[in-house]
N, C-alpha and C positions, 0 to 999 in steps of 0.2 A: 371104729373108735377107740383109742386109748382111755385106760382109767388114767384119774388123776392117782398119783402118788402121795402116800402120806410123808413128804418131806416134813424138814424142819424147818419153821418158820426161821426166821434171818430175816430182822428190818430192813438192812439193805438191796434185800434181793426180794422186798414183798412192796407192793400198792393195795392201798385203796382206792375202791370205786362205789361212788354216790351214784346209784343212779336212780334219776327221775322223781325224786325227794320236791315233787311242787305243789304250791299251793291249793289249786286245783281238787286235788284229788283228797285234802284235809277231813272233808265230810263221806266219804263214801270208802278207805281205806280200813278193815278194822284193825283196829288197836293199833290206828296211827300214832297218837300222841307217844304209846311205846316206844312205837317203830322209833319214831325222830329223837328220844329218849338215846334211846341204846346208840342209833347213829349216830349223835353229838359224843355221845362215850367216846364211840370208834376215833372220831376225828382227832378227839384231844389226846387222846393216846398216840397217832399214826403222828398229831403235832411233835409231842413229849418224844416217839423214838425216830426222827427225823425218817418216816415213812410217806414214800410218795402220795400222792391224794388227787384226785379228778373224781371229777362230777358230770353227769349230764342230763338235760330238760329234754323231754320229748315235746316237741311241738311247743315252744314256749308261748307263741302268741295266743293258742286256744288254750292252754292247761296252766299259763302263770311259768313263776321262776320259781326258784328253790326257796323251802319256807325259810325264814330270818333266822329262827331257830337252832340250825346249822352251823350258823357262822365262817360260810366260805369266805365270803369278803377278808375277815379279820383273819384266818389262815393264806391268804392269798392261794384257793384252791381255785385252778384251772375249770371253767364250765365248757363242754361243748355240748351245743342243737345238736337234734338230732331227730328222722324220723323213723329208721328201722328199728326193730324191736330186741337191737343188742348193743351194746356199747363198744364193741368188738371192730372197730373202725382204726382204719391205718393210720390218723390225724391222732386220735387217742394212743394207741402204741406208742406211735413218733414221742409221746411226752415224757413218754416212760424213761428214755434217752436207753441207756444199755444194762443189764447187770439182773433186769426185773424176770425170777421165776415162778414168784406165787403174786396172786391175787386173790385178794378179800373182797366181796361183795354183800353191799348190804343195799337198801331200796324197794323201789317197787315196780311194777307190781310182781310177785313170785313166780307165778305161772303165767308169764309174759315175758318183760324185759331180760328181768334177772336172771330165769329160763334160758334164754335165747344166750345171753353172755356166758354164761356160766357154760355151755357147751360150747360154744363159739371159741372162746380163750381155751378150753381143753382141748381143742382138736387143733389150736395152735401151739400144742405143748408146755401150756402152764399149767403148772400145779394150784389149783382152784379150790375156794372153804367156800361155798356160800353160808351166812350167817343167820340162821334160824327164828333169832331171837331180832333181828333187825334187818327182816324182811316181812312182808306179806301183801297180801289182795282183798278183792273187794271181797271175795266169797272164800270161806275159812277152806271150803271141800277143795277149790282152786289151789287152794295155800299148798295144803297138806301132801295132796295129791299131785303138786309140781316137786315138792319135797322128797316124794318116792320116786320120782320118774328121777331126777338129780342120782338119789344113792342108786339107783341100777344103772344110772350111767357112769357109776364111777366117780361122781363127783366129792370132795368130802364137804358134810356137812356140820359146824358146830357151831359154838354161843360164841356173844361177845366178849365175856369172860376168861373162858378157855383161851381163844386166840389171843388175846391182849398177855394174860400170862405165860403164854407159850411163846410170844414174840420177846418179851422181857428174860426170860428164860433162866436167871438165876437171883434169888434175894440179895445178892451184895451188889446187881447192877445199879449203876448210880442213877439210874432213871426209876426204879422201882418202889421210893417213898412216895415219890410224886404219882404214881401212876396205881399204890397202893391206895392213896387217898381218892381218885378220880372212882375207882371199882369198891369203894369202903360200904355203899350202900349196895344191896342185890340191885341186879338190871330188873328191871319192871316185866311183869306179866305179861307176857304177848297172848295168851291164847292155847297156847301149845301144851298145859295140861290136861284140859278142858276136852282137848282130841286126843290124848295119848295113845289111845288103843287103835286109832288112825295113822300111826306114822311108823 
């Protein structure tokens, strides 16, 4: 398995993947409201920077649809229904069009669909970034050890603010002021500091 390379993030070559942020998970995922807020910020930033956004829903008949706080309809985000524990389907990849080299993944659960999505996209040759403050699981143990496994596999682990500013790249960027307003307040605590010894 080839490791993801730390390529510079370029908006026109990047896609944001929103994995299974569905209503039925709301009361079961650790730090779910905070993960929703980080994901919402990522969607807003992606929209500002004209980055492709794609979402999935796992078995929506049983698990419901994507939480309304993310505003997928407002941003005309295509949503793919799936049963597999990976977003990396031919139909979803075709939605990218041409030129996408990097995928930015947020959503749930970190140790299941986020994990397998990251591994599958890496195997397809993409530069993969998992947002550690934008993904979670029902169990913090599952979440933390998913990140450890992903890191060993060569997946890039990062935070939302690091990725957003990496995509902007320069304080003279025409969208920098708008992005700055978006991240003016730090992203919410998603429980990683309390488990820093495990990371």
